[in-house]
Phi, psi and omega in degrees: 000142178273120181243119176254127181243123176243126175248128185260124177068018173198167179254118179286135179279169184298325181296317178293319178296321178295322178298314180298313181299319179298315180294322180293320179293328177293327178296331182294339180289340182276337181206129185287340187275015180285123181269315183187184179211151176238120183245129177242123178250127184228155170254125178272139181272015180290175183275350181282157178284336179276074186246013177264124184243133175240123175245126182234126174249119181260122183266117176234167183301116175087344185219165167234133175255145186223141173216140178228123181227152181233136182207183181288326178231161177296323180298317179294319179296320179294318178299316179297316181293319180291328175297317178296319179291325178299317178297318179296321179295316180297317178296318179295319180297317178295322179295318180293318180289330182285337183266000000 
């Protein structure tokens, strides 16, 4: 799977990029039609401590699935977003098989 990672206003280290790539590859086990993903990591300038934002667009045949989550760390935000995408993938898979 092709994984594009964009970090806004900071430089993501190799460890974080490896974490993102690992999570994206795990999503591919739920549905074979995953073409790629676009991950945007941002820092929010708000006053809350939960200012790490992960936006993930999952590219599948005919559709794009999207999740945006905010958490205390980028890893937690990525985990929340991939959980949401996993649910969307399972729902999409059932819809495709049902038709």
